N, C-alpha and C positions, 0 to 999 in steps of 0.2 A: 270604910267609906267608898273605896273604889269598887269592891264587889257589889255593893248596893247600887251604885251608879250603873254598873254593867247589867245587873238584873233589871233595873228600870228601863234600860235601853232595849233589852230583849222583849220586855212586856209591852212597852209603849213606843210606837213608831215615831211619834213626835219628839220624845226624849232622845231617841236614837239620832234623829236628824239634828237636834240641837247639839248633841255631843260631837257629831261629825263636823258641823259648822264651827264649833268652838275650837276643835283641833286644827282645822284648816286656817282659821283666823290667827291662831297662835303661831302657826308655821309662817304665814305671811308677815307677821310682825317680827318674827325672829330672823328671817332672812337678811333684811338690811343691817341688822345689828352684827350678825356673823360676818358679813361682807367687809366691815371696817374695823374689826378687832385686830389686835396685835397678833403676829404670827405665833408667838409662844402660847398665847391663850387659846388660839384656834386649835393647836395641836393637843393641848391639855383637854379641851372640851371634847374633841373627837375621840381621843384615847379613853377618857373616862366614860363617855357615852357607849363606846364599844364594850368596855369592861362591864358596865351595868347591864347591857343587853345580854351578853354572854352569861353573866351570873344569874339573871332572871331565867334564861333558857335552861340552865343547869338545874335550877330549883324546880322548874316545871317538870323536867324529866325525872328528877330524883324522887320526888314525893309520890307515894301511891295513894294519897288522899286528895280529895278535890280542894284546890286552892281558890277556886272560883266556881260558883254554882252554874255559871253560863256554859261551862264545858263539861264533857264527861272525861274519864281518865284517858281514853285514847286520844281525844282532841287536845287535851292538856299536854300530852307527851309530843304530839305532832307540832303543836305551837311552840313548845320548848325547843324542839329540833330546828324549827324555822328561825327562832330567835337566835340560836347559836350561830346558824349560817349567816344571818344578818349582822350579828356582832363581829364575826370574822371579816365580813365585807367592809364594815366600818373601820375595823383595825387596818386593813389594807388601804383604805381611803386615807386614814390618818398618816400612814407611811408615805403615800404618794404626795400628800400635801406637805409633809415634813421635808422630803427630798426636793420637791419643787421649790419650797421656801428657802431651803439651804442654798439652792442654786441662785436664787434671786439675791440673797444676802451676800454671797461671794462675788456676784457681779457688781454690786454697789461699792465694794471695798476697793 
């Protein structure tokens, strides 16, 4: 399903704009929810997101076959390397949020 959507976005500029608008709207709707969730859930969400991004990056680097027809092999490997870097950044963000939250929890006690 996803590769078909990406192919349609490459072929049709209107579909590409619709996909970008959809992702932007999803981000706008997700932000207020993340702002008010419990500390523990926030850490789990960030940690699992970082792990999924890193795993996807490793998969993109590891396979020598095209996983998506919108990329060539070189672009797929570059995207994988970028996703691994982004995943590591999200992991450090999760650590920062964790230690910041632990500090707030100890102040409340």
